[in-house]
C-alpha positions as CSV (number, residue, x, y, z in Angstrom):
1,M,-2.0,8.3,-4.9
2,D,-0.1,8.7,-1.7
3,H,1.9,5.6,-0.8
4,G,4.3,7.4,1.5
5,E,6.0,8.7,-1.7
6,L,7.5,5.3,-2.4
7,D,6.3,5.1,-5.9
8,V,9.0,3.1,-7.8
9,C,10.5,-0.3,-7.2
10,W,14.1,-0.8,-8.3
11,S,15.1,-4.4,-9.0
12,L,18.9,-4.5,-8.7
13,V,21.7,-7.1,-9.1
14,C,25.4,-6.8,-8.3
15,D,28.4,-8.6,-9.9
16,D,28.3,-11.2,-7.2
17,G,24.8,-12.3,-8.2
18,H,22.9,-10.9,-5.2
19,A,19.5,-9.5,-6.1
20,W,17.5,-7.0,-4.1
21,D,14.5,-4.6,-4.4
22,A,14.4,-1.0,-3.2
23,W,11.4,1.3,-3.1
24,T,12.1,5.0,-3.8
25,P,10.2,8.2,-4.8
26,D,9.5,8.4,-8.5
27,V,13.0,9.3,-9.9
28,R,14.6,8.4,-13.2
29,S,17.8,7.0,-12.0
30,V,18.8,4.7,-9.1
31,P,19.5,6.7,-5.9
32,D,23.0,6.2,-4.5
33,E,21.6,5.1,-1.1
34,V,20.0,1.9,-2.7
35,A,22.6,1.2,-5.4
36,R,24.8,-0.9,-3.2
37,C,24.3,-4.5,-2.3
38,P,22.9,-5.0,1.2
39,E,24.9,-8.2,1.6
40,D,28.4,-7.1,0.6
41,G,28.2,-3.4,-0.4
42,A,29.1,-4.2,-4.1
43,P,27.6,-1.7,-6.6
44,A,24.5,-2.7,-8.6
45,V,25.4,-3.6,-12.2
46,T,21.8,-3.8,-13.4
47,A,18.9,-1.9,-12.3
48,M,15.2,-2.1,-13.6
49,R,12.8,0.6,-12.8
50,L,9.3,-0.9,-12.0
51,P,6.5,1.7,-11.4
52,R,3.9,0.8,-8.8
53,A,0.9,-1.1,-10.1
54,D,-2.5,0.7,-10.1
55,R,-3.9,-0.5,-6.8
56,P,-6.0,1.4,-4.3
57,T,-4.5,1.9,-0.9
58,V,-6.8,0.1,1.7
59,V,-6.9,1.7,5.2
60,L,-8.5,0.4,8.3
61,V,-9.4,3.3,10.5
62,P,-10.1,2.4,14.1
63,A,-13.6,3.3,15.3
64,A,-13.1,2.7,19.1
65,R,-14.6,5.3,21.4
66,R,-13.7,6.4,24.9
67,R,-16.7,6.5,27.2
68,D,-16.7,6.8,31.0
69,G,-12.9,6.2,31.1
70,R,-13.1,3.1,29.0
71,D,-12.5,2.2,25.4
72,T,-15.4,0.6,23.6
73,H,-16.0,-0.9,20.1
74,D,-12.5,-2.1,19.8
75,D,-13.5,-4.5,17.1
76,E,-14.9,-1.9,14.8
77,V,-13.2,0.0,12.0
78,F,-14.1,2.2,8.9
79,L,-12.8,0.6,5.8
80,E,-11.3,3.2,3.4
81,L,-10.1,3.0,-0.2
82,R,-7.8,5.7,-1.5
83,G,-7.1,6.1,-5.2
84,P,-5.5,8.4,-7.8
85,G,-6.4,12.2,-7.7
86,G,-7.4,12.1,-4.1
87,R,-10.4,9.9,-4.8
88,S,-11.6,7.9,-1.8
89,L,-14.4,5.6,-0.6
90,R,-15.2,5.0,3.1
91,T,-17.8,2.9,4.8
92,P,-20.5,5.3,6.2
93,I,-20.6,3.4,9.6
94,P,-18.1,1.3,11.4
95,I,-17.9,-2.4,10.5
96,R,-16.5,-5.3,12.4
97,W,-12.8,-6.0,12.0
98,E,-13.4,-9.4,10.3
99,Q,-15.9,-8.0,7.8
100,A,-13.3,-5.2,6.9
101,V,-10.5,-7.7,6.4
102,R,-12.9,-9.9,4.1
103,R,-13.7,-6.7,2.1
104,A,-10.1,-5.6,1.9
105,A,-9.1,-9.1,0.6
106,E,-11.8,-8.8,-2.2
107,L,-10.2,-5.6,-3.3
108,R,-6.5,-6.4,-2.8
109,T,-5.4,-7.1,-6.4
110,R,-7.9,-4.9,-8.3
111,T,-7.2,-1.7,-10.1
112,W,-8.8,1.4,-8.7
113,D,-11.7,1.5,-11.2
114,D,-12.4,-2.2,-10.7
115,A,-12.1,-1.9,-6.9
116,A,-14.6,1.0,-7.0
117,R,-17.1,-1.2,-8.9
118,V,-16.7,-4.1,-6.5
119,W,-17.1,-1.6,-3.6
120,E,-20.5,-0.6,-4.9
121,R,-21.6,-4.1,-5.3
122,L,-20.5,-5.0,-1.7
123,G,-22.5,-2.1,-0.3
């Protein structure tokens, strides 16, 4: 799944009690560029590696068209779900923005497999 290659969240704490999160590519140790407190520069004394949860990427693809020098259909999009292994689902025709947002909300906290089942039910 492509999430901009930010596949791990590090939950960090420094000696001063400041806590912060940092997203990085999937690496086994905390990268130096995120291991310092953003508030005072103190080094992290604890770091917990948290892998990304199994959620599909939801993409709203604009379906506006240019005709006779004007943009039309500005309120239409294709709704696309992207999952592991390059799997994807996309509405076959554009849908209104509001409908796409409602559908995306239905899928927001679901795993890929569950989202694919709901997708089929939503039509």
